[in-house]
Every structure is written in C-alpha cells, then in structure tokens.
C-alpha positions in Angstrom: -6.7 8.4 15.2 -5.1 5.9 12.9 -4.5 3.4 15.7 -8.1 3.8 16.8 -9.3 2.9 13.3 -7.0 -0.1 13.3 -8.5 -1.3 16.5 -12.0 -0.6 15.1 -11.4 -2.6 11.9 -9.8 -5.5 13.9 -12.6 -5.7 16.4 -15.3 -5.4 13.7 -13.7 -8.3 11.8 -13.7 -10.5 14.9 -17.3 -9.5 15.7 -18.5 -10.3 12.2 -16.7 -13.6 12.4 -18.3 -14.4 15.8 -21.8 -13.5 14.6 -21.6 -15.5 11.4 -20.1 -18.4 13.3 -22.9 -18.3 15.8 -25.5 -18.1 13.0 -24.0 -21.2 11.3 -23.7 -23.3 14.5 -26.9 -22.5 16.3 -30.4 -23.7 15.7 -32.9 -21.2 14.2 -34.8 -19.2 16.8 -35.9 -15.7 17.6 -32.3 -14.6 18.3 -31.7 -15.1 14.5 -33.4 -11.8 13.7 -31.3 -9.9 16.2 -28.1 -11.6 15.0 -28.9 -10.8 11.4 -29.8 -7.2 12.2 -26.6 -6.8 14.2 -24.5 -8.4 11.4 -26.0 -6.0 8.9 -25.3 -3.0 11.2 -21.6 -4.1 11.6 -21.1 -4.5 7.9 -22.8 -1.2 7.2 -20.7 0.5 9.7 -17.5 -0.7 8.1 -18.6 0.2 4.6 -19.9 3.7 5.6 -16.7 4.5 7.3 -14.7 3.4 4.3 -16.9 5.2 1.8 -16.6 8.5 3.7 -12.8 8.1 3.9 -12.7 7.4 0.2 -14.8 10.5 -0.5 -12.3 12.6 1.6 -9.6 11.4 -0.7 -11.5 12.1 -3.9 -12.7 15.5 -2.9 -9.3 16.6 -1.7 -8.0 16.2 -5.2 -10.8 18.3 -6.6 -9.7 21.3 -4.6 -7.1 22.2 -7.2 -9.6 22.2 -10.0 -12.0 24.3 -8.0 -9.4 26.9 -7.3 -8.3 27.0 -10.9 -11.9 27.4 -12.1 -12.5 30.5 -10.0 -11.7 33.9 -11.4 -8.2 34.0 -10.0 -6.9 36.3 -12.7 -9.0 39.2 -11.3 -7.5 38.8 -7.8 -4.6 40.7 -6.2 -1.1 39.3 -6.5 -1.0 38.2 -2.8 -4.1 36.2 -3.2 -2.8 34.6 -6.4 0.3 33.5 -4.5 -1.9 31.9 -1.8 -3.9 30.1 -4.5 -0.7 28.7 -6.0 0.1 27.2 -2.6 -3.4 25.7 -2.3 -3.1 24.2 -5.7 0.3 22.7 -4.9 -0.9 21.3 -1.6 -4.0 19.8 -3.1 -2.0 17.8 -5.6 -1.3 15.2 -2.9 -4.6 13.7 -1.8 -5.7 13.6 1.9 -6.0 10.1 3.2 -7.2 8.5 6.4 -4.8 5.8 7.6 -5.7 2.6 9.4 -2.7 2.2 11.7 0.7 2.2 10.0 -0.5 -0.4 7.5 -2.9 0.9 4.9 -5.1 3.8 3.8 -8.8 3.6 4.4 -10.7 3.1 1.1 -13.6 1.0 -0.2 -11.1 -1.7 -1.0 -10.1 -1.7 2.7 -13.6 -2.5 3.7 -13.7 -5.4 1.3 -10.4 -6.6 2.7 -11.9 -6.5 6.2 -14.7 -8.7 5.1 -12.2 -11.1 3.5 -10.4 -11.2 6.8 -13.6 -12.0 8.7 -14.3 -14.8 6.2 -10.8 -16.2 6.8 -11.3 -16.1 10.5 -14.6 -17.9 10.1 -12.9 -20.6 7.9 -10.3 -21.2 10.6 -13.0 -21.5 13.2 -15.2 -23.9 11.3 -12.2 -26.1 10.3 -10.9 -26.2 13.8 -14.3 -27.4 15.1 -14.2 -30.4 12.9 
C-alpha cells in the first residue's frame, strides 16, 4: 500500500504541474473551465487523502484515553489485562506511509504542492 501511495503522490504532482503549465502557456478558451475543474479535483484528492491519514493518526492516539475513561475497574481481571495491552499498543500512533520516505500527513500534501510548483518552475525556465 505504501508504494501505491508513493506512486499516487508522484503522479498527482506531475499531473498538477502539467495542468498548471498548460494553463499558463495556452490561450484562454473553453478548455480552461475543464482544466481548472480538473486541477481543483486533483488538489482536493491529495488533501482529502492526507487529511484522512492525519485523522487516523490522531484518532489512534485517542484509543488509550477512551479505554481509560471506561469503567474498567468494574471488569474482570482478564479483561483488565487485555485493556492494559490495548493502552500500551495505542501509545504508538498508527500512521500511513508514503513509500519508505515519509508519513502521510497534512504537511505531506503541502509538500506535494511545493514539489509540483518546483517542477513547474523548471518547466517554465527551460522553455525560455
């Protein structure tokens, strides 16, 4: 899964770069509406994926608090032992990785947009 997300983020960055480059270099016409809509969808897709991954990380750390807030003291000893393991496991947050490089968060989506801008700068500078 993490390598698929890496591929997804890389392809999305290149697609966003291509769309913005085409918008900058072409004459205004009816395709402009389609291109702007497609660009908006691509950016929204990246940020929605990152937001949900960020929520998984945040909510996974809240599990320990939820277990502790339940009435655990009224439960049998075996259940209490299981709850201790749940609390211990939930101390380390769950994360979704993008390849072997980084964890998917909101900052990752911003980094992807920065990469798309960098690619665009290289394209526009190479055109002259």
